[in-house]
PyMOL CGO cylinders between C-alpha atoms (Angstrom):
from pymol import cmd
from pymol.cgo import CYLINDER

trace = [
    CYLINDER, 61.81, 5.01, 104.46, 64.67, 7.08, 103.14, 0.3, 1, 1, 1, 1, 1, 1,
    CYLINDER, 64.67, 7.08, 103.14, 63.45, 9.87, 100.89, 0.3, 1, 1, 1, 1, 1, 1,
    CYLINDER, 63.45, 9.87, 100.89, 66.83, 10.02, 99.12, 0.3, 1, 1, 1, 1, 1, 1,
    CYLINDER, 66.83, 10.02, 99.12, 66.15, 6.67, 97.47, 0.3, 1, 1, 1, 1, 1, 1,
    CYLINDER, 66.15, 6.67, 97.47, 64.13, 6.56, 94.27, 0.3, 1, 1, 1, 1, 1, 1,
    CYLINDER, 64.13, 6.56, 94.27, 60.64, 5.16, 94.12, 0.3, 1, 1, 1, 1, 1, 1,
    CYLINDER, 60.64, 5.16, 94.12, 61.71, 3.99, 90.66, 0.3, 1, 1, 1, 1, 1, 1,
    CYLINDER, 61.71, 3.99, 90.66, 65.14, 4.89, 89.33, 0.3, 1, 1, 1, 1, 1, 1,
    CYLINDER, 65.14, 4.89, 89.33, 64.77, 5.25, 85.55, 0.3, 1, 1, 1, 1, 1, 1,
    CYLINDER, 64.77, 5.25, 85.55, 68.54, 5.37, 85.04, 0.3, 1, 1, 1, 1, 1, 1,
    CYLINDER, 68.54, 5.37, 85.04, 68.92, 2.07, 86.89, 0.3, 1, 1, 1, 1, 1, 1,
    CYLINDER, 68.92, 2.07, 86.89, 66.13, 0.51, 84.84, 0.3, 1, 1, 1, 1, 1, 1,
    CYLINDER, 66.13, 0.51, 84.84, 67.75, 1.75, 81.65, 0.3, 1, 1, 1, 1, 1, 1,
    CYLINDER, 67.75, 1.75, 81.65, 71.12, 0.32, 82.70, 0.3, 1, 1, 1, 1, 1, 1,
    CYLINDER, 71.12, 0.32, 82.70, 69.55, -3.04, 83.65, 0.3, 1, 1, 1, 1, 1, 1,
    CYLINDER, 69.55, -3.04, 83.65, 67.85, -3.28, 80.25, 0.3, 1, 1, 1, 1, 1, 1,
    CYLINDER, 67.85, -3.28, 80.25, 70.64, -1.86, 78.13, 0.3, 1, 1, 1, 1, 1, 1,
    CYLINDER, 70.64, -1.86, 78.13, 68.52, 1.17, 77.26, 0.3, 1, 1, 1, 1, 1, 1,
    CYLINDER, 68.52, 1.17, 77.26, 66.03, -1.06, 75.42, 0.3, 1, 1, 1, 1, 1, 1,
    CYLINDER, 66.03, -1.06, 75.42, 62.62, 0.52, 76.06, 0.3, 1, 1, 1, 1, 1, 1,
    CYLINDER, 62.62, 0.52, 76.06, 60.68, -2.55, 74.91, 0.3, 1, 1, 1, 1, 1, 1,
    CYLINDER, 60.68, -2.55, 74.91, 62.66, -4.79, 77.24, 0.3, 1, 1, 1, 1, 1, 1,
    CYLINDER, 62.66, -4.79, 77.24, 62.20, -2.31, 80.08, 0.3, 1, 1, 1, 1, 1, 1,
    CYLINDER, 62.20, -2.31, 80.08, 58.43, -2.33, 79.53, 0.3, 1, 1, 1, 1, 1, 1,
    CYLINDER, 58.43, -2.33, 79.53, 58.48, -6.14, 79.62, 0.3, 1, 1, 1, 1, 1, 1,
    CYLINDER, 58.48, -6.14, 79.62, 60.55, -6.16, 82.82, 0.3, 1, 1, 1, 1, 1, 1,
    CYLINDER, 60.55, -6.16, 82.82, 58.12, -3.69, 84.41, 0.3, 1, 1, 1, 1, 1, 1,
    CYLINDER, 58.12, -3.69, 84.41, 55.20, -5.99, 83.54, 0.3, 1, 1, 1, 1, 1, 1,
    CYLINDER, 55.20, -5.99, 83.54, 57.02, -8.97, 85.06, 0.3, 1, 1, 1, 1, 1, 1,
    CYLINDER, 57.02, -8.97, 85.06, 57.71, -6.88, 88.16, 0.3, 1, 1, 1, 1, 1, 1,
    CYLINDER, 57.71, -6.88, 88.16, 54.01, -6.09, 88.48, 0.3, 1, 1, 1, 1, 1, 1,
    CYLINDER, 54.01, -6.09, 88.48, 53.05, -9.75, 88.15, 0.3, 1, 1, 1, 1, 1, 1,
    CYLINDER, 53.05, -9.75, 88.15, 55.72, -10.91, 90.60, 0.3, 1, 1, 1, 1, 1, 1,
    CYLINDER, 55.72, -10.91, 90.60, 54.78, -8.27, 93.15, 0.3, 1, 1, 1, 1, 1, 1,
    CYLINDER, 54.78, -8.27, 93.15, 51.16, -9.43, 93.12, 0.3, 1, 1, 1, 1, 1, 1,
    CYLINDER, 51.16, -9.43, 93.12, 52.22, -13.05, 93.52, 0.3, 1, 1, 1, 1, 1, 1,
    CYLINDER, 52.22, -13.05, 93.52, 54.74, -12.52, 96.30, 0.3, 1, 1, 1, 1, 1, 1,
    CYLINDER, 54.74, -12.52, 96.30, 52.66, -9.96, 98.20, 0.3, 1, 1, 1, 1, 1, 1,
    CYLINDER, 52.66, -9.96, 98.20, 50.18, -12.72, 99.06, 0.3, 1, 1, 1, 1, 1, 1,
    CYLINDER, 50.18, -12.72, 99.06, 52.96, -14.50, 100.96, 0.3, 1, 1, 1, 1, 1, 1,
    CYLINDER, 52.96, -14.50, 100.96, 53.83, -11.41, 102.99, 0.3, 1, 1, 1, 1, 1, 1,
    CYLINDER, 53.83, -11.41, 102.99, 51.65, -12.50, 105.88, 0.3, 1, 1, 1, 1, 1, 1,
    CYLINDER, 51.65, -12.50, 105.88, 53.02, -12.28, 109.43, 0.3, 1, 1, 1, 1, 1, 1,
    CYLINDER, 53.02, -12.28, 109.43, 50.83, -15.24, 110.37, 0.3, 1, 1, 1, 1, 1, 1,
    CYLINDER, 50.83, -15.24, 110.37, 52.84, -17.47, 108.04, 0.3, 1, 1, 1, 1, 1, 1,
    CYLINDER, 52.84, -17.47, 108.04, 56.19, -18.87, 109.08, 0.3, 1, 1, 1, 1, 1, 1,
    CYLINDER, 56.19, -18.87, 109.08, 59.02, -16.34, 109.17, 0.3, 1, 1, 1, 1, 1, 1,
    CYLINDER, 59.02, -16.34, 109.17, 60.83, -18.41, 106.56, 0.3, 1, 1, 1, 1, 1, 1,
    CYLINDER, 60.83, -18.41, 106.56, 57.97, -18.03, 104.09, 0.3, 1, 1, 1, 1, 1, 1,
    CYLINDER, 57.97, -18.03, 104.09, 57.52, -14.28, 104.38, 0.3, 1, 1, 1, 1, 1, 1,
    CYLINDER, 57.52, -14.28, 104.38, 61.30, -13.73, 104.51, 0.3, 1, 1, 1, 1, 1, 1,
    CYLINDER, 61.30, -13.73, 104.51, 61.62, -15.73, 101.28, 0.3, 1, 1, 1, 1, 1, 1,
    CYLINDER, 61.62, -15.73, 101.28, 58.82, -13.65, 99.73, 0.3, 1, 1, 1, 1, 1, 1,
    CYLINDER, 58.82, -13.65, 99.73, 60.55, -10.43, 100.83, 0.3, 1, 1, 1, 1, 1, 1,
    CYLINDER, 60.55, -10.43, 100.83, 63.83, -11.71, 99.35, 0.3, 1, 1, 1, 1, 1, 1,
    CYLINDER, 63.83, -11.71, 99.35, 62.21, -12.46, 96.01, 0.3, 1, 1, 1, 1, 1, 1,
    CYLINDER, 62.21, -12.46, 96.01, 60.36, -9.15, 95.94, 0.3, 1, 1, 1, 1, 1, 1,
    CYLINDER, 60.36, -9.15, 95.94, 63.64, -7.40, 96.76, 0.3, 1, 1, 1, 1, 1, 1,
    CYLINDER, 63.64, -7.40, 96.76, 65.24, -8.94, 93.67, 0.3, 1, 1, 1, 1, 1, 1,
    CYLINDER, 65.24, -8.94, 93.67, 62.31, -7.92, 91.51, 0.3, 1, 1, 1, 1, 1, 1,
    CYLINDER, 62.31, -7.92, 91.51, 62.43, -4.38, 92.92, 0.3, 1, 1, 1, 1, 1, 1,
    CYLINDER, 62.43, -4.38, 92.92, 66.16, -4.10, 92.26, 0.3, 1, 1, 1, 1, 1, 1,
    CYLINDER, 66.16, -4.10, 92.26, 65.66, -5.29, 88.68, 0.3, 1, 1, 1, 1, 1, 1,
    CYLINDER, 65.66, -5.29, 88.68, 63.48, -2.25, 87.93, 0.3, 1, 1, 1, 1, 1, 1,
    CYLINDER, 63.48, -2.25, 87.93, 65.15, 0.29, 90.18, 0.3, 1, 1, 1, 1, 1, 1,
    CYLINDER, 65.15, 0.29, 90.18, 62.46, 0.40, 92.89, 0.3, 1, 1, 1, 1, 1, 1,
    CYLINDER, 62.46, 0.40, 92.89, 65.07, 1.20, 95.51, 0.3, 1, 1, 1, 1, 1, 1,
    CYLINDER, 65.07, 1.20, 95.51, 62.83, 2.19, 98.42, 0.3, 1, 1, 1, 1, 1, 1,
    CYLINDER, 62.83, 2.19, 98.42, 60.82, -1.00, 98.02, 0.3, 1, 1, 1, 1, 1, 1,
    CYLINDER, 60.82, -1.00, 98.02, 64.03, -3.04, 97.82, 0.3, 1, 1, 1, 1, 1, 1,
    CYLINDER, 64.03, -3.04, 97.82, 65.27, -1.46, 101.04, 0.3, 1, 1, 1, 1, 1, 1,
    CYLINDER, 65.27, -1.46, 101.04, 62.03, -2.27, 102.86, 0.3, 1, 1, 1, 1, 1, 1,
    CYLINDER, 62.03, -2.27, 102.86, 62.16, -5.84, 101.54, 0.3, 1, 1, 1, 1, 1, 1,
    CYLINDER, 62.16, -5.84, 101.54, 65.75, -6.21, 102.67, 0.3, 1, 1, 1, 1, 1, 1,
    CYLINDER, 65.75, -6.21, 102.67, 64.90, -5.11, 106.21, 0.3, 1, 1, 1, 1, 1, 1,
    CYLINDER, 64.90, -5.11, 106.21, 61.96, -7.52, 106.35, 0.3, 1, 1, 1, 1, 1, 1,
    CYLINDER, 61.96, -7.52, 106.35, 64.03, -10.37, 104.99, 0.3, 1, 1, 1, 1, 1, 1,
    CYLINDER, 64.03, -10.37, 104.99, 66.72, -9.73, 107.64, 0.3, 1, 1, 1, 1, 1, 1,
    CYLINDER, 66.72, -9.73, 107.64, 64.06, -9.68, 110.34, 0.3, 1, 1, 1, 1, 1, 1,
    CYLINDER, 64.06, -9.68, 110.34, 62.59, -12.96, 109.14, 0.3, 1, 1, 1, 1, 1, 1,
    CYLINDER, 62.59, -12.96, 109.14, 66.00, -14.62, 109.21, 0.3, 1, 1, 1, 1, 1, 1,
    CYLINDER, 66.00, -14.62, 109.21, 66.74, -13.41, 112.75, 0.3, 1, 1, 1, 1, 1, 1,
    CYLINDER, 66.74, -13.41, 112.75, 66.41, -15.68, 115.76, 0.3, 1, 1, 1, 1, 1, 1,
    CYLINDER, 66.41, -15.68, 115.76, 63.87, -13.72, 117.75, 0.3, 1, 1, 1, 1, 1, 1,
    CYLINDER, 63.87, -13.72, 117.75, 61.18, -12.32, 115.50, 0.3, 1, 1, 1, 1, 1, 1,
    CYLINDER, 61.18, -12.32, 115.50, 57.73, -11.61, 116.90, 0.3, 1, 1, 1, 1, 1, 1,
    CYLINDER, 57.73, -11.61, 116.90, 54.50, -11.55, 114.93, 0.3, 1, 1, 1, 1, 1, 1,
    CYLINDER, 54.50, -11.55, 114.93, 54.09, -7.87, 115.83, 0.3, 1, 1, 1, 1, 1, 1,
    CYLINDER, 54.09, -7.87, 115.83, 57.55, -6.97, 114.52, 0.3, 1, 1, 1, 1, 1, 1,
    CYLINDER, 57.55, -6.97, 114.52, 56.82, -9.01, 111.40, 0.3, 1, 1, 1, 1, 1, 1,
    CYLINDER, 56.82, -9.01, 111.40, 53.52, -7.18, 110.85, 0.3, 1, 1, 1, 1, 1, 1,
    CYLINDER, 53.52, -7.18, 110.85, 55.20, -3.77, 111.20, 0.3, 1, 1, 1, 1, 1, 1,
    CYLINDER, 55.20, -3.77, 111.20, 58.03, -4.68, 108.84, 0.3, 1, 1, 1, 1, 1, 1,
    CYLINDER, 58.03, -4.68, 108.84, 55.72, -6.25, 106.26, 0.3, 1, 1, 1, 1, 1, 1,
    CYLINDER, 55.72, -6.25, 106.26, 53.56, -3.12, 106.44, 0.3, 1, 1, 1, 1, 1, 1,
    CYLINDER, 53.56, -3.12, 106.44, 56.66, -1.09, 105.45, 0.3, 1, 1, 1, 1, 1, 1,
    CYLINDER, 56.66, -1.09, 105.45, 56.88, -3.19, 102.27, 0.3, 1, 1, 1, 1, 1, 1,
    CYLINDER, 56.88, -3.19, 102.27, 53.22, -2.54, 101.53, 0.3, 1, 1, 1, 1, 1, 1,
    CYLINDER, 53.22, -2.54, 101.53, 53.75, 1.20, 102.12, 0.3, 1, 1, 1, 1, 1, 1,
    CYLINDER, 53.75, 1.20, 102.12, 56.44, 1.20, 99.43, 0.3, 1, 1, 1, 1, 1, 1,
    CYLINDER, 56.44, 1.20, 99.43, 54.81, -1.27, 97.05, 0.3, 1, 1, 1, 1, 1, 1,
    CYLINDER, 54.81, -1.27, 97.05, 51.92, 0.89, 95.83, 0.3, 1, 1, 1, 1, 1, 1,
    CYLINDER, 51.92, 0.89, 95.83, 54.11, 3.89, 94.92, 0.3, 1, 1, 1, 1, 1, 1,
    CYLINDER, 54.11, 3.89, 94.92, 56.54, 1.53, 93.18, 0.3, 1, 1, 1, 1, 1, 1,
    CYLINDER, 56.54, 1.53, 93.18, 53.75, -0.08, 91.17, 0.3, 1, 1, 1, 1, 1, 1,
    CYLINDER, 53.75, -0.08, 91.17, 52.32, 3.33, 90.27, 0.3, 1, 1, 1, 1, 1, 1,
    CYLINDER, 52.32, 3.33, 90.27, 55.76, 4.56, 89.16, 0.3, 1, 1, 1, 1, 1, 1,
    CYLINDER, 55.76, 4.56, 89.16, 56.29, 1.36, 87.16, 0.3, 1, 1, 1, 1, 1, 1,
    CYLINDER, 56.29, 1.36, 87.16, 52.95, 1.84, 85.38, 0.3, 1, 1, 1, 1, 1, 1,
    CYLINDER, 52.95, 1.84, 85.38, 53.80, 5.46, 84.61, 0.3, 1, 1, 1, 1, 1, 1,
    CYLINDER, 53.80, 5.46, 84.61, 57.24, 4.61, 83.22, 0.3, 1, 1, 1, 1, 1, 1,
    CYLINDER, 57.24, 4.61, 83.22, 55.83, 1.70, 81.19, 0.3, 1, 1, 1, 1, 1, 1,
    CYLINDER, 55.83, 1.70, 81.19, 53.22, 4.04, 79.71, 0.3, 1, 1, 1, 1, 1, 1,
    CYLINDER, 53.22, 4.04, 79.71, 55.87, 6.63, 78.86, 0.3, 1, 1, 1, 1, 1, 1,
    CYLINDER, 55.87, 6.63, 78.86, 58.11, 4.00, 77.28, 0.3, 1, 1, 1, 1, 1, 1,
    CYLINDER, 58.11, 4.00, 77.28, 55.24, 2.63, 75.23, 0.3, 1, 1, 1, 1, 1, 1,
    CYLINDER, 55.24, 2.63, 75.23, 54.40, 6.08, 73.96, 0.3, 1, 1, 1, 1, 1, 1,
    CYLINDER, 54.40, 6.08, 73.96, 57.91, 7.22, 73.14, 0.3, 1, 1, 1, 1, 1, 1,
    CYLINDER, 57.91, 7.22, 73.14, 59.76, 3.95, 72.62, 0.3, 1, 1, 1, 1, 1, 1,
    CYLINDER, 59.76, 3.95, 72.62, 62.72, 5.55, 74.36, 0.3, 1, 1, 1, 1, 1, 1,
    CYLINDER, 62.72, 5.55, 74.36, 64.12, 6.38, 77.78, 0.3, 1, 1, 1, 1, 1, 1,
    CYLINDER, 64.12, 6.38, 77.78, 64.78, 9.90, 76.58, 0.3, 1, 1, 1, 1, 1, 1,
    CYLINDER, 64.78, 9.90, 76.58, 62.19, 12.30, 77.98, 0.3, 1, 1, 1, 1, 1, 1,
    CYLINDER, 62.19, 12.30, 77.98, 60.92, 14.99, 75.66, 0.3, 1, 1, 1, 1, 1, 1,
]
cmd.load_cgo(trace, "trace")
């Protein structure tokens, strides 16, 4: 995955939440819950439509918090799932890319949520 993309772009999160730290913390919690829910549907043994839909939804959640690398992986998986000739092996590899980006995104989200709860602001001291 591209190293020039942010695991979690704080500026993007701030822009999406109007700089409201409490709202950002709430959005991060929703992201965490959605990721857990949709990750269960990222199974290459399911129909391509199901895991592509899950990747699409996770992409939207990732974009809402600024998890750009995760969003990019989700986008690639969604495209694959909507293609005409997807194999279970290709699906497994692509879905694994999402999982490789998901844990760092969740860790970054937890760290930012903790910082926001402590400071009540996006401004770092």
